[in-house]
KEKE-3310 file (N, C-alpha, C; in steps of 0.2 Angstrom, whole numbers, plus 5000, padded with zeros to 4 digits):
npx = (4843:4843:4856:4857:4855:4844:4839:4825:4820:4809:4793:4781:4783:4792:4786:4784:4797:4800:4792:4798:4811:4809:4803:4814:4821:4828:4833:4824:4830:4827:4816:4811:4804:4798:4785:4774:4762:4764:4775:4770:4759:4766:4775:4766:4759:4769:4774:4784:4793:4792:4805:4812:4808:4811:4811:4820:4833:4846:4849:4853:4865:4877:4875:4880:4874:4867:4868:4864:4854:4838:4834:4820:4814:4806:4811:4820:4828:4836:4850:4856:4853:4858:4872:4876:4874:4882:4894:4894:4897:4888:4879:4868:4852:4844:4829:4821:4820:4837:4842:4838:4846:4861:4872:4869:4868:4881:4888:4883:4888:4902:4902:4899:4910:4920:4917:4917:4906:4891:4880:4864:4852:4835:4828:4815:4809:4818:4816:4804:4793:4788:4796:4809:4808:4807:4820:4827:4823:4828:4841:4844:4843:4831:4823:4831:4841:4839:4830:4821:4814:4802:4794:4782:4777:4763:4753:4741:4742:4733:4726:4737:4746:4757:4767:4780:4780:4776:4787:4797:4809:4806:4802:4790:4796:4808:4804:4794:4795:4808:4807:4803:4814:4825:4822:4823:4836:4842:4838:4842:4854:4864:4857:4863:4859:4846:4829:4816:4799:4787:4771:4759:4745:4736:4738:4737:4742:4755:4772:4778:4779:4766:4765:4776:4786:4799:4812:4825:4842:4852:4867:4873:4863:4851:4834:4824:4810:4802:4787:4780:4767:4759:4747:4737:4722:4719:4721:4736:4751:4765:4767:4776:4786:4796:4805:4813:4824:4820:4808:4794:4790:4777:4773:4769:4769:4758:4750:4745:4750:4761:4764:4772:4779:4786:4796:4798:4811:4808:4805:4792:4779:4774:4760:4755:4763:4757:4763:4763:4765:4770:4761:4769:4772:4780:4792:4798:4803:4812:4820:4827:4832:4842:4850:4854:4862:4872:4878:4882:4890:4899:4897:4895:4883:4867:4860:4869:4878:4883:4875:4862:4865:4867:4854:4847:4854:4850:4836:4837:4842:4832:4822:4829:4830:4817:4814:4822:4821:4831:4842:4850:4865:4867:4877:4888:4898:4904:4913)
npy = (5382:5375:5377:5373:5375:5371:5363:5356:5344:5338:5337:5330:5320:5327:5336:5331:5331:5344:5349:5341:5346:5359:5357:5354:5366:5370:5380:5383:5385:5384:5376:5364:5358:5350:5351:5363:5365:5358:5364:5377:5375:5369:5380:5390:5384:5382:5395:5399:5410:5416:5418:5408:5397:5384:5377:5369:5359:5360:5373:5375:5370:5378:5386:5394:5395:5384:5370:5357:5344:5338:5324:5319:5314:5303:5286:5282:5293:5295:5292:5301:5314:5313:5310:5321:5332:5328:5329:5343:5347:5346:5340:5325:5320:5306:5299:5283:5269:5268:5266:5258:5249:5239:5245:5258:5260:5257:5268:5279:5276:5277:5291:5297:5293:5300:5313:5317:5321:5319:5306:5301:5288:5287:5277:5275:5267:5265:5275:5275:5275:5262:5253:5258:5255:5241:5238:5242:5233:5221:5224:5226:5213:5209:5200:5189:5178:5181:5171:5170:5182:5192:5202:5212:5220:5227:5234:5242:5246:5249:5261:5270:5267:5273:5279:5279:5270:5259:5255:5242:5240:5245:5235:5228:5223:5230:5244:5247:5236:5237:5243:5233:5224:5232:5234:5222:5219:5229:5224:5211:5209:5206:5196:5181:5172:5171:5165:5165:5166:5171:5179:5185:5192:5202:5216:5221:5232:5233:5226:5217:5204:5205:5200:5194:5182:5179:5169:5170:5167:5171:5176:5164:5156:5162:5164:5172:5181:5189:5197:5204:5213:5222:5223:5219:5217:5226:5236:5247:5241:5236:5224:5216:5203:5197:5184:5177:5168:5171:5178:5186:5198:5208:5219:5234:5247:5256:5255:5260:5252:5239:5221:5212:5197:5187:5176:5166:5160:5147:5144:5146:5155:5172:5182:5192:5208:5224:5237:5254:5265:5279:5284:5285:5283:5289:5296:5310:5321:5316:5308:5319:5325:5316:5316:5329:5331:5322:5329:5341:5339:5330:5316:5298:5292:5285:5277:5276:5277:5264:5256:5259:5254:5240:5236:5237:5227:5216:5216:5215:5202:5194:5197:5191:5177:5174:5174:5164:5153:5148:5148:5163:5172:5188:5201:5211:5219:5234:5245)
npz = (5181:5165:5154:5140:5123:5111:5095:5087:5076:5065:5068:5070:5079:5087:5095:5108:5113:5113:5123:5133:5134:5137:5150:5157:5157:5146:5131:5117:5102:5089:5078:5066:5051:5036:5033:5032:5039:5051:5056:5058:5068:5079:5082:5086:5096:5106:5107:5099:5090:5072:5067:5072:5066:5054:5038:5032:5037:5034:5036:5048:5051:5053:5064:5078:5090:5093:5103:5104:5095:5092:5084:5076:5065:5052:5053:5042:5039:5050:5050:5040:5045:5058:5057:5050:5058:5069:5063:5061:5074:5084:5098:5098:5100:5096:5089:5093:5081:5081:5068:5052:5046:5047:5041:5042:5056:5059:5052:5060:5073:5070:5066:5078:5086:5079:5080:5093:5100:5110:5106:5108:5109:5108:5117:5125:5134:5145:5153:5158:5171:5177:5172:5175:5189:5189:5184:5195:5205:5199:5199:5213:5218:5223:5216:5215:5206:5189:5178:5167:5155:5148:5136:5127:5112:5109:5097:5088:5072:5062:5059:5058:5048:5036:5022:5026:5037:5031:5023:5018:5025:5037:5046:5058:5070:5071:5070:5080:5089:5094:5106:5115:5113:5117:5130:5136:5134:5142:5155:5155:5148:5133:5121:5116:5106:5095:5090:5079:5074:5062:5056:5044:5044:5047:5043:5028:5022:5023:5019:5027:5040:5052:5065:5076:5085:5096:5103:5115:5120:5133:5142:5155:5154:5154:5149:5136:5129:5116:5110:5096:5089:5077:5072:5081:5090:5102:5117:5117:5123:5133:5140:5153:5160:5173:5178:5192:5204:5216:5216:5206:5194:5187:5175:5166:5154:5154:5165:5182:5192:5198:5199:5212:5216:5229:5238:5253:5265:5264:5252:5248:5241:5245:5248:5234:5231:5228:5219:5217:5203:5193:5178:5163:5149:5139:5143:5140:5147:5157:5149:5142:5152:5156:5145:5144:5155:5153:5142:5147:5158:5154:5155:5153:5140:5143:5133:5122:5106:5103:5111:5105:5093:5095:5100:5088:5080:5087:5083:5069:5068:5073:5063:5052:5057:5057:5044:5039:5046:5055:5069:5075:5078:5085:5079:5088:5086:5083:5076)
capx = (4841:4847:4859:4857:4851:4843:4835:4821:4819:4803:4788:4776:4785:4796:4783:4785:4804:4800:4790:4803:4817:4806:4802:4821:4824:4832:4830:4822:4832:4825:4812:4812:4800:4797:4778:4773:4757:4767:4779:4765:4756:4771:4777:4760:4758:4774:4776:4791:4792:4793:4812:4815:4805:4814:4809:4826:4837:4853:4850:4855:4872:4882:4872:4884:4870:4864:4872:4862:4849:4834:4832:4813:4811:4805:4817:4824:4832:4840:4857:4858:4853:4862:4879:4877:4874:4888:4899:4894:4899:4882:4876:4862:4847:4840:4823:4822:4826:4843:4842:4835:4850:4867:4876:4867:4870:4889:4890:4882:4893:4908:4901:4899:4916:4924:4914:4918:4900:4886:4874:4860:4846:4829:4825:4811:4807:4823:4814:4797:4793:4787:4802:4814:4807:4809:4827:4829:4822:4832:4848:4845:4842:4824:4820:4836:4844:4834:4831:4817:4811:4798:4790:4778:4775:4757:4751:4737:4744:4728:4725:4742:4751:4758:4772:4787:4779:4775:4793:4799:4815:4804:4798:4787:4801:4813:4801:4791:4797:4814:4806:4804:4820:4830:4820:4826:4844:4843:4836:4846:4860:4864:4856:4869:4856:4838:4826:4810:4793:4783:4765:4756:4737:4731:4740:4738:4745:4763:4775:4782:4775:4763:4766:4783:4788:4806:4815:4832:4847:4857:4873:4871:4857:4844:4830:4819:4805:4799:4781:4778:4761:4757:4740:4733:4716:4719:4725:4743:4754:4771:4767:4783:4786:4803:4805:4819:4824:4817:4802:4792:4787:4773:4772:4769:4770:4752:4746:4747:4752:4764:4763:4778:4778:4792:4796:4802:4817:4806:4803:4785:4777:4770:4755:4758:4763:4755:4767:4760:4770:4767:4761:4772:4776:4784:4794:4803:4807:4817:4825:4831:4836:4848:4854:4857:4867:4878:4881:4884:4895:4904:4895:4893:4876:4864:4859:4874:4878:4884:4869:4857:4866:4866:4847:4845:4857:4846:4830:4839:4843:4825:4819:4833:4828:4810:4814:4826:4819:4837:4844:4855:4869:4868:4884:4888:4905:4903:4920)
capy = (5383:5371:5381:5370:5378:5365:5363:5350:5343:5333:5340:5325:5317:5331:5341:5329:5333:5351:5349:5338:5350:5365:5355:5354:5373:5371:5385:5381:5391:5382:5370:5362:5353:5352:5352:5370:5365:5355:5370:5383:5372:5369:5386:5393:5380:5383:5402:5399:5415:5414:5418:5402:5391:5382:5371:5365:5357:5362:5380:5375:5367:5383:5390:5393:5396:5378:5365:5350:5344:5332:5321:5316:5313:5296:5282:5281:5299:5296:5292:5307:5320:5313:5311:5328:5337:5327:5332:5350:5348:5346:5334:5323:5315:5303:5295:5276:5265:5272:5266:5252:5244:5238:5249:5265:5261:5258:5274:5283:5275:5280:5298:5299:5293:5305:5320:5319:5324:5314:5303:5297:5285:5288:5271:5278:5262:5265:5281:5273:5273:5255:5249:5260:5251:5234:5238:5243:5227:5216:5226:5225:5206:5207:5194:5184:5177:5181:5166:5171:5188:5192:5208:5212:5227:5226:5241:5241:5251:5249:5268:5275:5265:5278:5277:5277:5264:5253:5253:5235:5240:5246:5229:5230:5221:5236:5250:5247:5231:5238:5245:5227:5221:5236:5234:5215:5220:5233:5220:5204:5209:5205:5189:5178:5169:5172:5161:5168:5164:5177:5178:5191:5191:5208:5222:5220:5238:5232:5220:5213:5201:5210:5197:5190:5180:5178:5167:5172:5164:5176:5172:5161:5152:5165:5164:5178:5180:5195:5196:5210:5213:5228:5223:5216:5221:5227:5243:5247:5239:5233:5220:5213:5199:5195:5178:5176:5163:5173:5182:5187:5205:5209:5226:5237:5255:5260:5254:5263:5247:5233:5216:5208:5190:5185:5170:5166:5156:5140:5144:5147:5162:5176:5186:5197:5215:5229:5243:5260:5269:5284:5281:5290:5279:5292:5301:5314:5326:5312:5307:5324:5327:5312:5318:5336:5329:5319:5334:5347:5336:5325:5309:5293:5292:5278:5274:5279:5275:5257:5253:5259:5249:5233:5234:5236:5221:5210:5216:5212:5195:5192:5197:5186:5171:5173:5172:5158:5147:5146:5153:5169:5176:5195:5204:5217:5222:5240:5249)
capz = (5174:5160:5149:5134:5118:5106:5089:5087:5069:5064:5073:5071:5085:5090:5100:5115:5114:5114:5130:5138:5135:5141:5157:5160:5157:5140:5127:5110:5098:5082:5076:5059:5048:5029:5033:5035:5044:5057:5059:5061:5074:5084:5084:5089:5102:5111:5107:5096:5084:5066:5065:5074:5062:5048:5034:5029:5042:5033:5038:5055:5052:5055:5070:5084:5096:5094:5107:5103:5091:5093:5077:5077:5058:5051:5054:5036:5039:5056:5048:5037:5049:5064:5055:5047:5064:5073:5059:5062:5081:5088:5101:5095:5103:5090:5091:5091:5082:5079:5061:5050:5043:5050:5038:5044:5063:5059:5050:5065:5078:5068:5066:5085:5088:5076:5082:5100:5103:5112:5102:5112:5105:5112:5119:5130:5140:5150:5157:5160:5178:5179:5170:5180:5195:5187:5184:5202:5208:5197:5201:5220:5220:5226:5212:5215:5199:5184:5173:5161:5154:5142:5135:5121:5109:5106:5095:5082:5067:5057:5058:5057:5043:5031:5018:5029:5041:5026:5020:5019:5029:5044:5049:5065:5075:5072:5070:5086:5093:5097:5113:5119:5113:5121:5137:5138:5134:5148:5161:5155:5144:5126:5119:5112:5100:5094:5085:5078:5069:5060:5052:5041:5044:5050:5040:5021:5019:5024:5016:5032:5045:5057:5071:5077:5092:5096:5109:5116:5125:5136:5146:5161:5152:5155:5143:5135:5124:5113:5105:5093:5085:5075:5070:5086:5091:5109:5118:5116:5129:5133:5146:5154:5166:5175:5183:5196:5208:5223:5214:5199:5193:5182:5174:5159:5153:5154:5171:5188:5197:5195:5204:5214:5220:5232:5242:5260:5265:5263:5245:5247:5238:5249:5245:5230:5233:5223:5219:5213:5199:5189:5171:5159:5144:5134:5148:5137:5151:5160:5144:5140:5158:5156:5139:5145:5160:5149:5138:5151:5163:5151:5158:5148:5139:5145:5127:5117:5099:5103:5114:5100:5087:5098:5099:5081:5079:5089:5079:5063:5069:5074:5057:5048:5059:5055:5037:5037:5050:5058:5074:5073:5083:5084:5079:5092:5084:5080:5077)
cpx = (4846:4850:4859:4853:4850:4839:4831:4819:4814:4798:4782:4777:4789:4793:4784:4792:4804:4798:4795:4809:4815:4805:4809:4824:4828:4829:4830:4824:4830:4821:4812:4807:4798:4789:4776:4767:4760:4771:4775:4762:4760:4773:4772:4759:4763:4777:4783:4790:4794:4801:4816:4812:4809:4811:4814:4831:4844:4854:4853:4862:4877:4880:4877:4880:4866:4869:4870:4855:4845:4832:4826:4810:4810:4812:4822:4829:4837:4848:4860:4859:4858:4870:4880:4878:4880:4894:4900:4895:4893:4881:4870:4858:4843:4835:4825:4818:4831:4843:4839:4839:4857:4872:4875:4869:4878:4891:4889:4887:4900:4908:4902:4906:4921:4923:4916:4912:4896:4881:4870:4854:4840:4825:4821:4809:4812:4821:4807:4797:4793:4793:4809:4814:4809:4816:4830:4829:4826:4839:4850:4844:4836:4821:4825:4839:4839:4835:4826:4814:4807:4795:4787:4777:4769:4754:4747:4739:4739:4727:4731:4748:4751:4764:4778:4786:4778:4781:4795:4805:4812:4799:4796:4792:4806:4810:4798:4794:4804:4813:4807:4811:4825:4828:4823:4833:4846:4843:4841:4852:4859:4863:4861:4866:4849:4836:4819:4805:4789:4777:4763:4749:4733:4732:4742:4742:4753:4765:4778:4777:4773:4763:4772:4784:4795:4808:4822:4836:4852:4862:4870:4865:4851:4841:4826:4815:4802:4793:4780:4772:4759:4751:4735:4727:4715:4722:4732:4746:4761:4772:4773:4783:4794:4802:4812:4818:4821:4810:4800:4789:4783:4772:4771:4769:4764:4748:4749:4750:4756:4764:4770:4776:4785:4791:4800:4807:4815:4804:4796:4783:4773:4764:4758:4758:4761:4759:4764:4766:4766:4766:4763:4776:4780:4787:4800:4806:4813:4822:4829:4835:4843:4853:4858:4863:4873:4882:4885:4890:4899:4903:4894:4885:4873:4863:4863:4874:4878:4878:4863:4858:4865:4858:4845:4848:4853:4839:4831:4840:4837:4822:4823:4831:4821:4809:4817:4824:4825:4839:4849:4858:4870:4875:4884:4895:4904:4909:4920)
cpy = (5379:5376:5379:5374:5373:5367:5356:5350:5337:5334:5335:5322:5321:5336:5338:5331:5340:5352:5346:5343:5356:5363:5356:5361:5374:5377:5382:5386:5390:5376:5370:5357:5355:5353:5358:5370:5363:5361:5375:5381:5372:5375:5390:5390:5382:5390:5403:5404:5412:5414:5412:5396:5390:5376:5367:5365:5360:5369:5381:5373:5372:5387:5389:5393:5389:5373:5358:5350:5337:5330:5317:5315:5305:5292:5282:5287:5299:5296:5299:5313:5319:5314:5318:5333:5335:5330:5340:5352:5349:5340:5332:5318:5312:5299:5288:5274:5269:5272:5259:5247:5244:5244:5256:5265:5261:5265:5279:5282:5278:5288:5301:5299:5298:5312:5322:5321:5318:5312:5299:5294:5285:5282:5273:5274:5263:5271:5280:5271:5266:5251:5251:5256:5244:5234:5238:5236:5221:5218:5225:5218:5204:5201:5188:5184:5177:5175:5166:5178:5188:5199:5208:5219:5225:5233:5240:5247:5252:5257:5273:5273:5271:5275:5275:5271:5258:5251:5246:5235:5242:5241:5231:5228:5227:5242:5251:5242:5232:5241:5239:5224:5225:5235:5227:5216:5224:5228:5214:5204:5207:5198:5187:5174:5170:5167:5164:5165:5171:5175:5185:5190:5197:5214:5221:5226:5237:5226:5215:5209:5206:5206:5193:5188:5177:5175:5169:5168:5169:5172:5169:5157:5155:5165:5170:5176:5187:5194:5203:5209:5220:5229:5220:5220:5221:5234:5242:5245:5236:5229:5216:5209:5197:5190:5178:5171:5165:5177:5183:5194:5205:5216:5228:5244:5259:5259:5257:5258:5242:5228:5212:5202:5189:5179:5170:5161:5149:5139:5145:5154:5166:5179:5191:5204:5220:5235:5248:5263:5274:5281:5287:5286:5282:5298:5306:5319:5322:5310:5313:5326:5323:5314:5325:5335:5327:5325:5339:5345:5331:5318:5304:5294:5285:5274:5277:5275:5267:5253:5253:5254:5242:5231:5233:5229:5215:5210:5213:5205:5191:5191:5191:5179:5169:5171:5166:5152:5144:5151:5158:5171:5183:5197:5210:5221:5228:5244:5255)
cpz = (5169:5155:5142:5129:5112:5100:5089:5079:5068:5070:5074:5078:5089:5096:5107:5117:5116:5121:5135:5139:5139:5148:5160:5159:5151:5135:5120:5106:5091:5082:5069:5057:5041:5028:5036:5040:5051:5060:5062:5067:5080:5087:5088:5096:5108:5111:5104:5090:5078:5064:5068:5071:5056:5044:5031:5035:5041:5035:5045:5057:5055:5061:5076:5090:5097:5097:5105:5099:5092:5086:5078:5071:5058:5051:5048:5036:5045:5054:5045:5041:5055:5062:5053:5053:5069:5070:5060:5070:5086:5091:5098:5100:5098:5092:5089:5085:5079:5071:5059:5047:5047:5047:5041:5052:5063:5057:5056:5071:5076:5068:5073:5087:5085:5078:5089:5104:5106:5107:5107:5108:5110:5114:5125:5136:5146:5155:5159:5167:5180:5178:5174:5187:5194:5187:5191:5206:5206:5200:5209:5223:5223:5222:5212:5208:5194:5179:5167:5161:5148:5142:5128:5119:5106:5104:5089:5077:5062:5054:5057:5052:5038:5027:5021:5034:5037:5022:5022:5025:5037:5046:5056:5071:5076:5073:5077:5091:5096:5104:5117:5119:5117:5128:5140:5139:5140:5155:5161:5152:5137:5125:5115:5106:5101:5089:5085:5073:5068:5056:5050:5040:5045:5046:5033:5018:5019:5021:5020:5036:5050:5064:5071:5084:5091:5103:5109:5121:5127:5139:5152:5160:5154:5148:5142:5129:5122:5109:5103:5088:5083:5071:5075:5088:5099:5110:5118:5123:5128:5140:5147:5160:5167:5180:5186:5201:5215:5222:5207:5199:5187:5181:5167:5159:5153:5160:5177:5193:5194:5201:5206:5218:5223:5236:5248:5259:5263:5256:5243:5246:5244:5245:5240:5233:5227:5224:5215:5210:5195:5182:5167:5154:5139:5138:5145:5141:5155:5155:5142:5146:5158:5151:5141:5151:5157:5145:5142:5156:5161:5153:5152:5147:5140:5138:5122:5110:5099:5106:5109:5095:5089:5098:5092:5078:5081:5085:5072:5063:5070:5067:5052:5050:5057:5048:5035:5041:5054:5064:5072:5079:5081:5084:5082:5091:5080:5081:5073)
residu = (MET:ASN:PRO:LEU:LYS:ILE:ALA:VAL:ILE:GLY:LEU:GLN:PHE:GLY:MET:ALA:HIS:ILE:GLU:GLY:ALA:MET:CYS:CYS:GLY:ALA:GLU:ILE:VAL:ALA:ILE:CYS:ASP:CYS:ASN:GLU:GLU:HIS:LEU:ARG:TYR:ALA:GLY:GLU:ARG:TYR:ASN:ILE:PRO:GLY:GLU:LYS:ARG:PHE:SER:ASP:TYR:ARG:ALA:LEU:PHE:GLY:ARG:ALA:ASP:ILE:ASP:ALA:VAL:VAL:VAL:ALA:VAL:PRO:ASP:GLN:GLN:HIS:ARG:ALA:LEU:SER:CYS:ALA:PHE:LEU:GLY:ALA:GLY:LYS:HIS:VAL:LEU:CYS:GLU:LYS:PRO:MET:ALA:LEU:THR:ARG:ALA:ASP:THR:GLN:ALA:MET:VAL:ARG:ALA:ALA:ASP:ALA:SER:GLY:CYS:ARG:LEU:MET:VAL:GLY:GLN:ILE:CYS:ARG:PHE:THR:PRO:ALA:PHE:GLU:LYS:ALA:LYS:GLU:LEU:VAL:SER:ASP:GLY:THR:LEU:GLY:ASP:VAL:TYR:PHE:VAL:GLU:SER:GLU:TYR:ALA:HIS:ASP:TYR:MET:LYS:ILE:VAL:ASP:ASN:TRP:ARG:ALA:ASP:PRO:LEU:ARG:HIS:GLY:VAL:ILE:GLY:GLY:GLY:CYS:HIS:ALA:VAL:ASP:LEU:LEU:ARG:TRP:LEU:ALA:GLY:ASP:PRO:ARG:GLU:VAL:PHE:ALA:TYR:GLY:THR:HIS:ARG:LEU:LEU:PRO:GLN:VAL:PRO:TYR:ASP:ASP:ALA:THR:VAL:ALA:VAL:MET:ARG:PHE:ASP:ASP:ASP:THR:MET:GLY:LYS:VAL:PHE:VAL:SER:THR:GLY:CYS:LYS:ARG:ASN:TYR:THR:MET:ARG:THR:VAL:ILE:TYR:GLY:THR:ARG:GLY:THR:LEU:ILE:CYS:ASP:ASN:THR:SER:PRO:THR:MET:THR:LEU:PHE:THR:ALA:GLY:GLU:ASP:GLY:MET:ALA:HIS:GLU:PRO:GLU:ILE:ILE:GLU:VAL:ALA:VAL:ASN:ASN:HIS:ASN:ALA:ALA:ARG:GLU:PHE:GLU:VAL:PHE:ALA:ASP:ALA:VAL:LEU:HIS:GLY:LYS:PRO:VAL:LEU:THR:ASP:ALA:ARG:GLU:GLY:ALA:LYS:THR:VAL:ALA:VAL:CYS:LEU:SER:ILE:ILE:GLU:SER:SER:LYS:THR:GLY:LYS:PRO:VAL:ARG:PRO:ASP:TYR:ASP:PHE:ARG)
# end
């Protein structure tokens, strides 16, 4: 039994976190949303009684029976809520992206450092079965030395654009594309330079580019590419390809198989191997399991405050490059 007692704030996205926490045996001691209908629906769906339902997150600050808080509100509010609960001595699992500006990520890093509590950013791709397998194959040398990685965030926002998604600060690269950026950081390290182009032809409802392509240079001259389209006309996918000196892996987050190409000692490619994987592109249970383990046993958090901030730094650099037409070096100095 997981002894963690948690509160979930923001129920449009928070219901997956309720399920993930419950799967791990955590106790839901409070849910919170300013939308009364969301609050009622979640409470009834998960049998959470009325006395555990709150419309104002500030009512939870002084609760001694809350160990940790899941912050699943719109991105613009991540800093305010995360910093407030860290200051109240609560561990925080914050939805991705960590924040939308460098100033906000910097404030969250400092709040986490000052609090002594765990802050984990919900970069869910690191818990997607296909991508976990990809990381394993990179780490064990199956692919040899990686020299090029690419990923895409292809998601048609036409039917889901609302006020907070249309915010100029919530550019598609940072709001959704942070998934692909974080995935490549996990697989290849921190890009030292990015260069990007953008176009705006599909989503008139938003003030930012709805398609962006960025090329990256990592250490050891490894190359990378991220493509983000929030107006594309296709099924949602995060198709990812990893090229190494001994093999190539093709995978995504919505397919039950991935394809592995390897070569013999003569350098000739073998017949491709089809690897079966579970399909779970929002593996909230695994994410919460890792978060709870860090909180309960004092372990480092996989996607801690600085990891979340670094992903935002790369996203902001991509946006800057697409606007200026110049290469940009991300700033990873968060103190």
